[in-house]
PDB file of N, CA, C and O in Angstrom:
ATOM      1  N   MET A   1     117.723 163.325  79.416  1.00  0.00           N
ATOM      2  CA  MET A   1     117.262 162.775  78.696  1.00  0.00           C
ATOM      3  C   MET A   1     115.750 162.906  78.493  1.00  0.00           C
ATOM      4  O   MET A   1     115.394 163.130  77.336  1.00  0.00           O
ATOM      5  N   GLY A   2     114.791 162.800  79.447  1.00  0.00           N
ATOM      6  CA  GLY A   2     113.206 162.950  79.113  1.00  0.00           C
ATOM      7  C   GLY A   2     112.432 161.551  79.349  1.00  0.00           C
ATOM      8  O   GLY A   2     112.979 160.458  79.207  1.00  0.00           O
ATOM      9  N   GLN A   3     111.717 161.649  79.550  1.00  0.00           N
ATOM     10  CA  GLN A   3     110.864 160.796  79.511  1.00  0.00           C
ATOM     11  C   GLN A   3     110.621 159.901  78.370  1.00  0.00           C
ATOM     12  O   GLN A   3     110.552 160.437  77.265  1.00  0.00           O
ATOM     13  N   GLN A   4     110.454 158.395  78.467  1.00  0.00           N
ATOM     14  CA  GLN A   4     110.396 157.335  77.634  1.00  0.00           C
ATOM     15  C   GLN A   4     109.409 157.824  76.339  1.00  0.00           C
ATOM     16  O   GLN A   4     108.490 158.555  76.708  1.00  0.00           O
ATOM     17  N   GLU A   5     109.436 157.632  75.355  1.00  0.00           N
ATOM     18  CA  GLU A   5     108.242 157.568  74.450  1.00  0.00           C
ATOM     19  C   GLU A   5     107.508 157.091  74.169  1.00  0.00           C
ATOM     20  O   GLU A   5     107.798 156.142  73.441  1.00  0.00           O
ATOM     21  N   GLN A   6     106.194 157.268  74.427  1.00  0.00           N
ATOM     22  CA  GLN A   6     104.996 156.196  74.472  1.00  0.00           C
ATOM     23  C   GLN A   6     105.381 155.572  73.388  1.00  0.00           C
ATOM     24  O   GLN A   6     106.319 156.074  72.769  1.00  0.00           O
ATOM     25  N   GLU A   7     104.712 154.228  72.842  1.00  0.00           N
ATOM     26  CA  GLU A   7     104.423 153.855  71.785  1.00  0.00           C
ATOM     27  C   GLU A   7     103.138 153.710  71.763  1.00  0.00           C
ATOM     28  O   GLU A   7     102.365 153.272  72.616  1.00  0.00           O
ATOM     29  N   ARG A   8     102.830 154.449  69.846  1.00  0.00           N
ATOM     30  CA  ARG A   8     101.579 155.049  69.808  1.00  0.00           C
ATOM     31  C   ARG A   8     101.186 153.623  68.533  1.00  0.00           C
ATOM     32  O   ARG A   8     101.928 152.759  68.065  1.00  0.00           O
ATOM     33  N   ILE A   9     100.029 153.848  68.356  1.00  0.00           N
ATOM     34  CA  ILE A   9      99.547 152.936  67.049  1.00  0.00           C
ATOM     35  C   ILE A   9      97.740 153.379  66.430  1.00  0.00           C
ATOM     36  O   ILE A   9      96.585 153.110  66.761  1.00  0.00           O
ATOM     37  N   ILE A  10      98.359 154.091  65.506  1.00  0.00           N
ATOM     38  CA  ILE A  10      97.203 154.458  64.414  1.00  0.00           C
ATOM     39  C   ILE A  10      96.283 153.406  64.074  1.00  0.00           C
ATOM     40  O   ILE A  10      96.596 152.477  63.328  1.00  0.00           O
ATOM     41  N   ILE A  11      95.011 153.553  64.677  1.00  0.00           N
ATOM     42  CA  ILE A  11      93.979 152.685  63.731  1.00  0.00           C
ATOM     43  C   ILE A  11      92.780 153.324  63.157  1.00  0.00           C
ATOM     44  O   ILE A  11      91.880 153.998  63.657  1.00  0.00           O
ATOM     45  N   PRO A  12      92.986 152.990  62.183  1.00  0.00           N
ATOM     46  CA  PRO A  12      91.705 153.754  61.042  1.00  0.00           C
ATOM     47  C   PRO A  12      90.200 153.284  61.245  1.00  0.00           C
ATOM     48  O   PRO A  12      90.070 152.095  61.534  1.00  0.00           O
ATOM     49  N   ASP A  13      89.436 153.790  61.171  1.00  0.00           N
ATOM     50  CA  ASP A  13      87.797 153.003  61.497  1.00  0.00           C
ATOM     51  C   ASP A  13      87.570 152.778  59.920  1.00  0.00           C
ATOM     52  O   ASP A  13      88.185 152.973  58.871  1.00  0.00           O
ATOM     53  N   GLU A  14      86.283 152.234  60.369  1.00  0.00           N
ATOM     54  CA  GLU A  14      85.598 151.529  58.641  1.00  0.00           C
ATOM     55  C   GLU A  14      85.470 153.090  58.049  1.00  0.00           C
ATOM     56  O   GLU A  14      85.561 153.139  56.822  1.00  0.00           O
ATOM     57  N   ASP A  15      85.293 154.250  58.659  1.00  0.00           N
ATOM     58  CA  ASP A  15      84.688 155.516  57.441  1.00  0.00           C
ATOM     59  C   ASP A  15      86.382 155.976  57.133  1.00  0.00           C
ATOM     60  O   ASP A  15      86.542 157.081  56.616  1.00  0.00           O
ATOM     61  N   GLY A  16      87.408 155.285  57.392  1.00  0.00           N
ATOM     62  CA  GLY A  16      88.921 156.281  56.738  1.00  0.00           C
ATOM     63  C   GLY A  16      89.386 156.632  58.052  1.00  0.00           C
ATOM     64  O   GLY A  16      90.376 155.966  58.355  1.00  0.00           O
ATOM     65  N   THR A  17      89.000 157.494  58.991  1.00  0.00           N
ATOM     66  CA  THR A  17      88.990 158.351  60.293  1.00  0.00           C
ATOM     67  C   THR A  17      90.179 157.080  61.089  1.00  0.00           C
ATOM     68  O   THR A  17      89.989 155.889  61.336  1.00  0.00           O
ATOM     69  N   GLU A  18      91.675 158.160  61.369  1.00  0.00           N
ATOM     70  CA  GLU A  18      92.515 157.866  61.702  1.00  0.00           C
ATOM     71  C   GLU A  18      92.228 157.853  63.427  1.00  0.00           C
ATOM     72  O   GLU A  18      91.922 158.971  63.841  1.00  0.00           O
ATOM     73  N   HIS A  19      92.270 156.909  64.357  1.00  0.00           N
ATOM     74  CA  HIS A  19      92.619 157.311  65.612  1.00  0.00           C
ATOM     75  C   HIS A  19      93.747 156.736  66.191  1.00  0.00           C
ATOM     76  O   HIS A  19      94.021 155.545  66.041  1.00  0.00           O
ATOM     77  N   VAL A  20      94.600 157.727  67.023  1.00  0.00           N
ATOM     78  CA  VAL A  20      96.160 157.567  67.551  1.00  0.00           C
ATOM     79  C   VAL A  20      95.667 156.874  69.095  1.00  0.00           C
ATOM     80  O   VAL A  20      94.712 157.389  69.676  1.00  0.00           O
ATOM     81  N   PHE A  21      96.296 155.829  69.629  1.00  0.00           N
ATOM     82  CA  PHE A  21      96.311 154.888  70.706  1.00  0.00           C
ATOM     83  C   PHE A  21      97.688 155.226  71.259  1.00  0.00           C
ATOM     84  O   PHE A  21      98.760 155.542  70.742  1.00  0.00           O
ATOM     85  N   ASN A  22      97.110 154.979  72.925  1.00  0.00           N
ATOM     86  CA  ASN A  22      98.735 154.890  73.669  1.00  0.00           C
ATOM     87  C   ASN A  22      98.475 153.350  74.096  1.00  0.00           C
ATOM     88  O   ASN A  22      97.555 152.828  74.724  1.00  0.00           O
ATOM     89  N   VAL A  23     100.034 152.664  73.316  1.00  0.00           N
ATOM     90  CA  VAL A  23     100.427 150.806  73.736  1.00  0.00           C
ATOM     91  C   VAL A  23     100.403 151.252  75.415  1.00  0.00           C
ATOM     92  O   VAL A  23     101.233 152.041  75.867  1.00  0.00           O
ATOM     93  N   LEU A  24      99.290 150.601  76.286  1.00  0.00           N
ATOM     94  CA  LEU A  24      99.815 150.655  77.619  1.00  0.00           C
ATOM     95  C   LEU A  24     100.557 149.220  78.043  1.00  0.00           C
ATOM     96  O   LEU A  24     101.431 149.181  78.909  1.00  0.00           O
ATOM     97  N   TYR A  25     100.156 148.215  77.419  1.00  0.00           N
ATOM     98  CA  TYR A  25     100.725 147.158  77.635  1.00  0.00           C
ATOM     99  C   TYR A  25     100.599 145.801  76.179  1.00  0.00           C
ATOM    100  O   TYR A  25      99.615 145.568  75.477  1.00  0.00           O
ATOM    101  N   LYS A  26     101.771 145.234  76.144  1.00  0.00           N
ATOM    102  CA  LYS A  26     101.950 144.182  75.641  1.00  0.00           C
ATOM    103  C   LYS A  26     102.340 142.753  76.393  1.00  0.00           C
ATOM    104  O   LYS A  26     103.342 142.558  77.081  1.00  0.00           O
ATOM    105  N   PHE A  27     101.229 141.754  76.065  1.00  0.00           N
ATOM    106  CA  PHE A  27     101.445 140.779  76.772  1.00  0.00           C
ATOM    107  C   PHE A  27     101.681 139.494  75.922  1.00  0.00           C
ATOM    108  O   PHE A  27     101.855 139.803  74.744  1.00  0.00           O
ATOM    109  N   ASP A  28     101.735 138.313  76.117  1.00  0.00           N
ATOM    110  CA  ASP A  28     102.182 136.953  75.881  1.00  0.00           C
ATOM    111  C   ASP A  28     100.478 136.290  76.417  1.00  0.00           C
ATOM    112  O   ASP A  28      99.919 136.845  77.363  1.00  0.00           O
ATOM    113  N   VAL A  29      99.943 135.344  75.850  1.00  0.00           N
ATOM    114  CA  VAL A  29      99.357 134.628  76.599  1.00  0.00           C
ATOM    115  C   VAL A  29      99.520 133.195  76.234  1.00  0.00           C
ATOM    116  O   VAL A  29      99.170 132.918  75.087  1.00  0.00           O
ATOM    117  N   GLU A  30     100.039 132.100  77.067  1.00  0.00           N
ATOM    118  CA  GLU A  30     100.303 130.836  76.719  1.00  0.00           C
ATOM    119  C   GLU A  30      99.694 130.252  76.394  1.00  0.00           C
ATOM    120  O   GLU A  30     100.200 129.503  75.559  1.00  0.00           O
ATOM    121  N   ASP A  31      98.143 129.990  76.665  1.00  0.00           N
ATOM    122  CA  ASP A  31      96.900 129.445  76.364  1.00  0.00           C
ATOM    123  C   ASP A  31      96.542 129.549  75.099  1.00  0.00           C
ATOM    124  O   ASP A  31      96.547 128.656  74.252  1.00  0.00           O
ATOM    125  N   THR A  32      96.258 130.557  74.995  1.00  0.00           N
ATOM    126  CA  THR A  32      96.199 130.830  73.279  1.00  0.00           C
ATOM    127  C   THR A  32      97.331 130.972  72.406  1.00  0.00           C
ATOM    128  O   THR A  32      97.128 131.071  71.196  1.00  0.00           O
ATOM    129  N   ASP A  33      98.717 130.998  72.955  1.00  0.00           N
ATOM    130  CA  ASP A  33      99.893 131.193  71.773  1.00  0.00           C
ATOM    131  C   ASP A  33      99.758 132.260  71.498  1.00  0.00           C
ATOM    132  O   ASP A  33      99.943 132.549  70.316  1.00  0.00           O
ATOM    133  N   ALA A  34      99.335 133.449  72.563  1.00  0.00           N
ATOM    134  CA  ALA A  34      99.129 134.565  70.955  1.00  0.00           C
ATOM    135  C   ALA A  34     100.032 135.811  72.064  1.00  0.00           C
ATOM    136  O   ALA A  34     100.527 135.717  73.187  1.00  0.00           O
ATOM    137  N   THR A  35      99.914 136.916  71.082  1.00  0.00           N
ATOM    138  CA  THR A  35     100.329 138.363  72.073  1.00  0.00           C
ATOM    139  C   THR A  35      99.453 139.326  71.791  1.00  0.00           C
ATOM    140  O   THR A  35      98.802 139.511  70.762  1.00  0.00           O
ATOM    141  N   TYR A  36      99.495 140.010  72.934  1.00  0.00           N
ATOM    142  CA  TYR A  36      98.174 140.708  73.010  1.00  0.00           C
ATOM    143  C   TYR A  36      98.517 142.388  73.020  1.00  0.00           C
ATOM    144  O   TYR A  36      99.593 142.632  73.565  1.00  0.00           O
ATOM    145  N   VAL A  37      97.962 143.284  72.636  1.00  0.00           N
ATOM    146  CA  VAL A  37      98.696 144.785  72.890  1.00  0.00           C
ATOM    147  C   VAL A  37      97.032 145.084  73.391  1.00  0.00           C
ATOM    148  O   VAL A  37      95.982 144.756  72.839  1.00  0.00           O
ATOM    149  N   ALA A  38      97.354 146.068  75.049  1.00  0.00           N
ATOM    150  CA  ALA A  38      96.284 146.953  75.496  1.00  0.00           C
ATOM    151  C   ALA A  38      96.391 148.291  75.076  1.00  0.00           C
ATOM    152  O   ALA A  38      97.418 148.841  75.474  1.00  0.00           O
ATOM    153  N   LEU A  39      95.555 149.052  74.317  1.00  0.00           N
ATOM    154  CA  LEU A  39      95.566 150.377  74.153  1.00  0.00           C
ATOM    155  C   LEU A  39      94.459 151.446  74.985  1.00  0.00           C
ATOM    156  O   LEU A  39      93.520 151.018  75.656  1.00  0.00           O
ATOM    157  N   ILE A  40      94.728 152.719  74.825  1.00  0.00           N
ATOM    158  CA  ILE A  40      93.964 153.381  75.267  1.00  0.00           C
ATOM    159  C   ILE A  40      93.941 154.781  74.411  1.00  0.00           C
ATOM    160  O   ILE A  40      94.948 155.368  74.017  1.00  0.00           O
ATOM    161  N   PRO A  41      92.664 155.168  74.216  1.00  0.00           N
ATOM    162  CA  PRO A  41      92.744 156.191  73.093  1.00  0.00           C
ATOM    163  C   PRO A  41      93.456 157.510  73.587  1.00  0.00           C
ATOM    164  O   PRO A  41      93.137 158.042  74.650  1.00  0.00           O
ATOM    165  N   VAL A  42      94.493 158.036  72.711  1.00  0.00           N
ATOM    166  CA  VAL A  42      95.172 159.094  73.618  1.00  0.00           C
ATOM    167  C   VAL A  42      94.786 160.637  73.896  1.00  0.00           C
ATOM    168  O   VAL A  42      95.444 161.582  74.331  1.00  0.00           O
ATOM    169  N   GLU A  43      93.146 160.472  73.370  1.00  0.00           N
ATOM    170  CA  GLU A  43      92.577 161.837  73.899  1.00  0.00           C
ATOM    171  C   GLU A  43      91.987 161.615  75.303  1.00  0.00           C
ATOM    172  O   GLU A  43      91.687 162.626  75.939  1.00  0.00           O
ATOM    173  N   GLN A  44      91.795 160.458  75.836  1.00  0.00           N
ATOM    174  CA  GLN A  44      91.099 159.834  77.394  1.00  0.00           C
ATOM    175  C   GLN A  44      93.027 159.627  77.875  1.00  0.00           C
ATOM    176  O   GLN A  44      93.285 159.381  79.053  1.00  0.00           O
ATOM    177  N   GLU A  45      93.836 159.720  77.155  1.00  0.00           N
ATOM    178  CA  GLU A  45      95.244 160.049  78.390  1.00  0.00           C
ATOM    179  C   GLU A  45      95.281 160.727  79.703  1.00  0.00           C
ATOM    180  O   GLU A  45      95.968 160.479  80.694  1.00  0.00           O
ATOM    181  N   GLU A  46      94.386 161.642  79.490  1.00  0.00           N
ATOM    182  CA  GLU A  46      94.416 162.095  80.821  1.00  0.00           C
ATOM    183  C   GLU A  46      92.825 162.434  81.589  1.00  0.00           C
ATOM    184  O   GLU A  46      92.604 163.335  82.397  1.00  0.00           O
ATOM    185  N   SER A  47      91.911 161.491  81.096  1.00  0.00           N
ATOM    186  CA  SER A  47      90.787 161.582  81.855  1.00  0.00           C
ATOM    187  C   SER A  47      90.415 160.302  82.815  1.00  0.00           C
ATOM    188  O   SER A  47      90.503 159.129  82.451  1.00  0.00           O
ATOM    189  N   GLU A  48      89.976 160.753  84.124  1.00  0.00           N
ATOM    190  CA  GLU A  48      89.855 159.619  84.684  1.00  0.00           C
ATOM    191  C   GLU A  48      89.238 157.938  84.129  1.00  0.00           C
ATOM    192  O   GLU A  48      89.779 156.844  84.287  1.00  0.00           O
ATOM    193  N   GLN A  49      88.173 158.217  83.579  1.00  0.00           N
ATOM    194  CA  GLN A  49      87.535 157.296  82.828  1.00  0.00           C
ATOM    195  C   GLN A  49      88.174 157.005  81.546  1.00  0.00           C
ATOM    196  O   GLN A  49      88.132 157.760  80.574  1.00  0.00           O
ATOM    197  N   GLN A  50      88.781 155.846  81.590  1.00  0.00           N
ATOM    198  CA  GLN A  50      89.552 155.378  80.032  1.00  0.00           C
ATOM    199  C   GLN A  50      88.991 154.381  79.361  1.00  0.00           C
ATOM    200  O   GLN A  50      88.610 153.588  80.222  1.00  0.00           O
ATOM    201  N   ASP A  51      88.686 153.911  78.152  1.00  0.00           N
ATOM    202  CA  ASP A  51      88.588 152.983  77.674  1.00  0.00           C
ATOM    203  C   ASP A  51      89.709 152.301  77.191  1.00  0.00           C
ATOM    204  O   ASP A  51      90.590 152.900  76.573  1.00  0.00           O
ATOM    205  N   LEU A  52      89.765 150.788  77.477  1.00  0.00           N
ATOM    206  CA  LEU A  52      90.680 149.814  77.184  1.00  0.00           C
ATOM    207  C   LEU A  52      90.513 149.296  76.101  1.00  0.00           C
ATOM    208  O   LEU A  52      89.423 148.728  76.036  1.00  0.00           O
ATOM    209  N   TYR A  53      91.162 149.230  75.130  1.00  0.00           N
ATOM    210  CA  TYR A  53      91.046 148.395  74.076  1.00  0.00           C
ATOM    211  C   TYR A  53      92.019 147.046  73.309  1.00  0.00           C
ATOM    212  O   TYR A  53      93.021 147.281  72.633  1.00  0.00           O
ATOM    213  N   VAL A  54      91.620 145.985  73.511  1.00  0.00           N
ATOM    214  CA  VAL A  54      92.519 144.858  73.429  1.00  0.00           C
ATOM    215  C   VAL A  54      92.388 144.270  72.307  1.00  0.00           C
ATOM    216  O   VAL A  54      91.286 143.827  71.985  1.00  0.00           O
ATOM    217  N   PHE A  55      93.548 144.139  71.440  1.00  0.00           N
ATOM    218  CA  PHE A  55      93.501 143.561  70.422  1.00  0.00           C
ATOM    219  C   PHE A  55      94.630 142.190  70.115  1.00  0.00           C
ATOM    220  O   PHE A  55      95.761 142.504  70.487  1.00  0.00           O
ATOM    221  N   ARG A  56      94.581 141.149  69.684  1.00  0.00           N
ATOM    222  CA  ARG A  56      95.702 139.959  69.220  1.00  0.00           C
ATOM    223  C   ARG A  56      96.169 140.836  67.921  1.00  0.00           C
ATOM    224  O   ARG A  56      95.631 141.308  66.919  1.00  0.00           O
ATOM    225  N   ILE A  57      97.705 140.779  68.605  1.00  0.00           N
ATOM    226  CA  ILE A  57      98.691 141.553  67.326  1.00  0.00           C
ATOM    227  C   ILE A  57      99.174 140.053  66.730  1.00  0.00           C
ATOM    228  O   ILE A  57      98.733 139.000  67.190  1.00  0.00           O
ATOM    229  N   GLU A  58     100.191 140.129  65.589  1.00  0.00           N
ATOM    230  CA  GLU A  58     100.697 139.510  64.565  1.00  0.00           C
ATOM    231  C   GLU A  58     101.685 140.096  64.035  1.00  0.00           C
ATOM    232  O   GLU A  58     101.404 140.666  62.980  1.00  0.00           O
ATOM    233  N   GLU A  59     102.993 140.190  64.452  1.00  0.00           N
ATOM    234  CA  GLU A  59     104.225 141.217  63.851  1.00  0.00           C
ATOM    235  C   GLU A  59     104.522 140.519  62.357  1.00  0.00           C
ATOM    236  O   GLU A  59     104.514 139.301  62.179  1.00  0.00           O
ATOM    237  N   GLU A  60     104.778 141.485  61.346  1.00  0.00           N
ATOM    238  CA  GLU A  60     104.837 141.103  60.080  1.00  0.00           C
ATOM    239  C   GLU A  60     106.331 141.379  59.824  1.00  0.00           C
ATOM    240  O   GLU A  60     107.164 141.855  60.596  1.00  0.00           O
ATOM    241  N   GLU A  61     106.480 140.921  58.415  1.00  0.00           N
ATOM    242  CA  GLU A  61     108.368 141.231  58.344  1.00  0.00           C
ATOM    243  C   GLU A  61     108.674 142.998  58.553  1.00  0.00           C
ATOM    244  O   GLU A  61     107.771 143.706  58.107  1.00  0.00           O
ATOM    245  N   GLY A  62     109.406 143.446  58.945  1.00  0.00           N
ATOM    246  CA  GLY A  62     109.923 144.527  59.566  1.00  0.00           C
ATOM    247  C   GLY A  62     109.054 145.106  60.638  1.00  0.00           C
ATOM    248  O   GLY A  62     108.577 144.288  61.425  1.00  0.00           O
ATOM    249  N   ASP A  63     108.722 146.547  60.834  1.00  0.00           N
ATOM    250  CA  ASP A  63     108.309 146.630  62.218  1.00  0.00           C
ATOM    251  C   ASP A  63     106.393 146.489  62.101  1.00  0.00           C
ATOM    252  O   ASP A  63     105.665 146.922  62.995  1.00  0.00           O
ATOM    253  N   ASP A  64     105.899 145.851  60.911  1.00  0.00           N
ATOM    254  CA  ASP A  64     104.816 145.909  60.748  1.00  0.00           C
ATOM    255  C   ASP A  64     103.772 145.427  61.375  1.00  0.00           C
ATOM    256  O   ASP A  64     103.654 144.244  61.057  1.00  0.00           O
ATOM    257  N   LEU A  65     102.797 145.818  62.251  1.00  0.00           N
ATOM    258  CA  LEU A  65     101.777 145.072  63.279  1.00  0.00           C
ATOM    259  C   LEU A  65     100.710 144.542  62.277  1.00  0.00           C
ATOM    260  O   LEU A  65     100.644 145.188  61.231  1.00  0.00           O
ATOM    261  N   ARG A  66      99.668 143.240  62.434  1.00  0.00           N
ATOM    262  CA  ARG A  66      98.556 143.252  62.004  1.00  0.00           C
ATOM    263  C   ARG A  66      97.715 142.845  63.426  1.00  0.00           C
ATOM    264  O   ARG A  66      97.919 141.789  64.025  1.00  0.00           O
ATOM    265  N   LEU A  67      96.666 143.942  63.887  1.00  0.00           N
ATOM    266  CA  LEU A  67      95.633 143.735  64.895  1.00  0.00           C
ATOM    267  C   LEU A  67      94.566 143.021  64.431  1.00  0.00           C
ATOM    268  O   LEU A  67      94.143 143.124  63.279  1.00  0.00           O
ATOM    269  N   PHE A  68      94.078 142.253  65.321  1.00  0.00           N
ATOM    270  CA  PHE A  68      92.937 141.295  65.132  1.00  0.00           C
ATOM    271  C   PHE A  68      91.876 141.442  66.249  1.00  0.00           C
ATOM    272  O   PHE A  68      92.215 141.270  67.420  1.00  0.00           O
ATOM    273  N   GLN A  69      90.541 141.771  65.907  1.00  0.00           N
ATOM    274  CA  GLN A  69      89.527 142.241  67.277  1.00  0.00           C
ATOM    275  C   GLN A  69      89.559 140.977  67.329  1.00  0.00           C
ATOM    276  O   GLN A  69      89.836 140.166  66.445  1.00  0.00           O
ATOM    277  N   ILE A  70      89.118 140.751  68.930  1.00  0.00           N
ATOM    278  CA  ILE A  70      88.697 139.500  69.601  1.00  0.00           C
ATOM    279  C   ILE A  70      87.534 139.286  69.842  1.00  0.00           C
ATOM    280  O   ILE A  70      86.861 139.893  70.675  1.00  0.00           O
ATOM    281  N   GLU A  71      87.057 138.112  68.910  1.00  0.00           N
ATOM    282  CA  GLU A  71      85.336 137.781  68.790  1.00  0.00           C
ATOM    283  C   GLU A  71      85.365 136.337  69.896  1.00  0.00           C
ATOM    284  O   GLU A  71      84.175 136.024  69.846  1.00  0.00           O
ATOM    285  N   ASP A  72      85.853 135.585  70.586  1.00  0.00           N
ATOM    286  CA  ASP A  72      85.894 134.664  70.909  1.00  0.00           C
ATOM    287  C   ASP A  72      85.507 134.485  72.694  1.00  0.00           C
ATOM    288  O   ASP A  72      86.299 135.017  73.471  1.00  0.00           O
ATOM    289  N   ASP A  73      84.849 134.078  73.008  1.00  0.00           N
ATOM    290  CA  ASP A  73      84.187 134.706  74.430  1.00  0.00           C
ATOM    291  C   ASP A  73      85.563 133.867  75.303  1.00  0.00           C
ATOM    292  O   ASP A  73      86.272 134.470  76.109  1.00  0.00           O
ATOM    293  N   THR A  74      85.743 132.425  74.960  1.00  0.00           N
ATOM    294  CA  THR A  74      86.412 132.323  75.530  1.00  0.00           C
ATOM    295  C   THR A  74      88.174 132.862  75.747  1.00  0.00           C
ATOM    296  O   THR A  74      88.862 132.893  76.767  1.00  0.00           O
ATOM    297  N   GLU A  75      88.348 133.069  74.969  1.00  0.00           N
ATOM    298  CA  GLU A  75      89.636 133.997  74.431  1.00  0.00           C
ATOM    299  C   GLU A  75      89.566 135.026  75.422  1.00  0.00           C
ATOM    300  O   GLU A  75      90.215 135.064  76.468  1.00  0.00           O
ATOM    301  N   TRP A  76      88.572 136.011  74.936  1.00  0.00           N
ATOM    302  CA  TRP A  76      88.527 137.128  76.108  1.00  0.00           C
ATOM    303  C   TRP A  76      88.407 136.418  77.607  1.00  0.00           C
ATOM    304  O   TRP A  76      88.886 137.158  78.467  1.00  0.00           O
ATOM    305  N   GLU A  77      88.035 135.526  77.984  1.00  0.00           N
ATOM    306  CA  GLU A  77      87.618 135.558  79.612  1.00  0.00           C
ATOM    307  C   GLU A  77      89.494 135.355  80.049  1.00  0.00           C
ATOM    308  O   GLU A  77      90.105 135.806  81.018  1.00  0.00           O
ATOM    309  N   ILE A  78      89.952 134.563  78.968  1.00  0.00           N
ATOM    310  CA  ILE A  78      91.518 134.678  79.190  1.00  0.00           C
ATOM    311  C   ILE A  78      92.449 135.483  79.303  1.00  0.00           C
ATOM    312  O   ILE A  78      93.434 135.275  80.012  1.00  0.00           O
ATOM    313  N   ILE A  79      92.166 137.028  78.275  1.00  0.00           N
ATOM    314  CA  ILE A  79      92.871 138.009  78.474  1.00  0.00           C
ATOM    315  C   ILE A  79      92.295 138.642  79.571  1.00  0.00           C
ATOM    316  O   ILE A  79      93.089 139.041  80.423  1.00  0.00           O
ATOM    317  N   GLU A  80      90.758 138.889  79.816  1.00  0.00           N
ATOM    318  CA  GLU A  80      90.479 139.374  81.068  1.00  0.00           C
ATOM    319  C   GLU A  80      90.942 139.285  82.837  1.00  0.00           C
ATOM    320  O   GLU A  80      91.033 140.006  83.831  1.00  0.00           O
ATOM    321  N   GLU A  81      91.130 137.944  82.417  1.00  0.00           N
ATOM    322  CA  GLU A  81      92.053 137.277  84.009  1.00  0.00           C
ATOM    323  C   GLU A  81      92.993 137.644  83.950  1.00  0.00           C
ATOM    324  O   GLU A  81      93.371 138.150  85.007  1.00  0.00           O
ATOM    325  N   THR A  82      94.243 137.684  82.519  1.00  0.00           N
ATOM    326  CA  THR A  82      95.600 138.062  82.464  1.00  0.00           C
ATOM    327  C   THR A  82      95.767 139.618  82.805  1.00  0.00           C
ATOM    328  O   THR A  82      96.765 140.142  83.302  1.00  0.00           O
ATOM    329  N   ILE A  83      94.270 140.396  82.335  1.00  0.00           N
ATOM    330  CA  ILE A  83      94.587 142.016  82.788  1.00  0.00           C
ATOM    331  C   ILE A  83      94.811 142.020  84.157  1.00  0.00           C
ATOM    332  O   ILE A  83      95.792 142.522  84.707  1.00  0.00           O
ATOM    333  N   ALA A  84      93.837 141.423  84.728  1.00  0.00           N
ATOM    334  CA  ALA A  84      93.198 141.938  86.245  1.00  0.00           C
ATOM    335  C   ALA A  84      94.686 141.454  86.665  1.00  0.00           C
ATOM    336  O   ALA A  84      95.319 142.323  87.264  1.00  0.00           O
ATOM    337  N   THR A  85      95.504 139.962  86.416  1.00  0.00           N
ATOM    338  CA  THR A  85      96.344 139.624  87.062  1.00  0.00           C
ATOM    339  C   THR A  85      97.284 140.889  87.288  1.00  0.00           C
ATOM    340  O   THR A  85      97.646 141.303  88.389  1.00  0.00           O
ATOM    341  N   LEU A  86      97.611 141.422  86.066  1.00  0.00           N
ATOM    342  CA  LEU A  86      98.510 142.750  85.942  1.00  0.00           C
ATOM    343  C   LEU A  86      98.614 143.900  86.819  1.00  0.00           C
ATOM    344  O   LEU A  86      99.607 144.351  87.388  1.00  0.00           O
ATOM    345  N   GLN A  87      97.160 144.374  86.825  1.00  0.00           N
ATOM    346  CA  GLN A  87      96.882 145.766  87.265  1.00  0.00           C
ATOM    347  C   GLN A  87      97.328 144.947  88.476  1.00  0.00           C
ATOM    348  O   GLN A  87      98.476 145.269  88.782  1.00  0.00           O
ATOM    349  N   GLU A  88      96.744 143.853  89.396  1.00  0.00           N
ATOM    350  CA  GLU A  88      97.094 143.384  90.826  1.00  0.00           C
ATOM    351  C   GLU A  88      98.327 143.428  90.836  1.00  0.00           C
ATOM    352  O   GLU A  88      98.881 143.799  91.871  1.00  0.00           O
ATOM    353  N   ASP A  89      99.051 143.086  89.765  1.00  0.00           N
ATOM    354  CA  ASP A  89     100.758 143.244  90.571  1.00  0.00           C
ATOM    355  C   ASP A  89     101.328 144.486  90.366  1.00  0.00           C
ATOM    356  O   ASP A  89     102.544 144.607  90.510  1.00  0.00           O
ATOM    357  N   GLY A  90     100.301 145.888  89.899  1.00  0.00           N
ATOM    358  CA  GLY A  90     100.765 146.712  88.957  1.00  0.00           C
ATOM    359  C   GLY A  90     101.450 147.167  88.352  1.00  0.00           C
ATOM    360  O   GLY A  90     102.162 148.146  88.577  1.00  0.00           O
ATOM    361  N   ILE A  91     101.319 146.253  87.071  1.00  0.00           N
ATOM    362  CA  ILE A  91     102.127 146.169  86.164  1.00  0.00           C
ATOM    363  C   ILE A  91     101.477 147.599  85.174  1.00  0.00           C
ATOM    364  O   ILE A  91     102.101 148.601  84.828  1.00  0.00           O
ATOM    365  N   ILE A  92     100.109 147.262  84.917  1.00  0.00           N
ATOM    366  CA  ILE A  92      99.628 148.170  83.878  1.00  0.00           C
ATOM    367  C   ILE A  92      98.638 149.221  85.245  1.00  0.00           C
ATOM    368  O   ILE A  92      97.982 150.207  84.910  1.00  0.00           O
TER     369      ILE A  92
END
């Protein structure tokens, strides 16, 4: 069988350049009643220092996802706590 295929998301930036990210983890947060996805850039997957990107996601019909940047400080704090817990539990 081979290893499980890493789920990837392609995000174009404002210049239209496409960036490929590995999906590290998807998680739901009850306090915000939303689903989030934690991503790392594919080009950093082998490096010691990895930038973690987190977006709120909404699933559209079919397999389409809409990504939203998180701009609310309270929402960020909840997400950071959730990620810290996931890391402590060894989930990510």
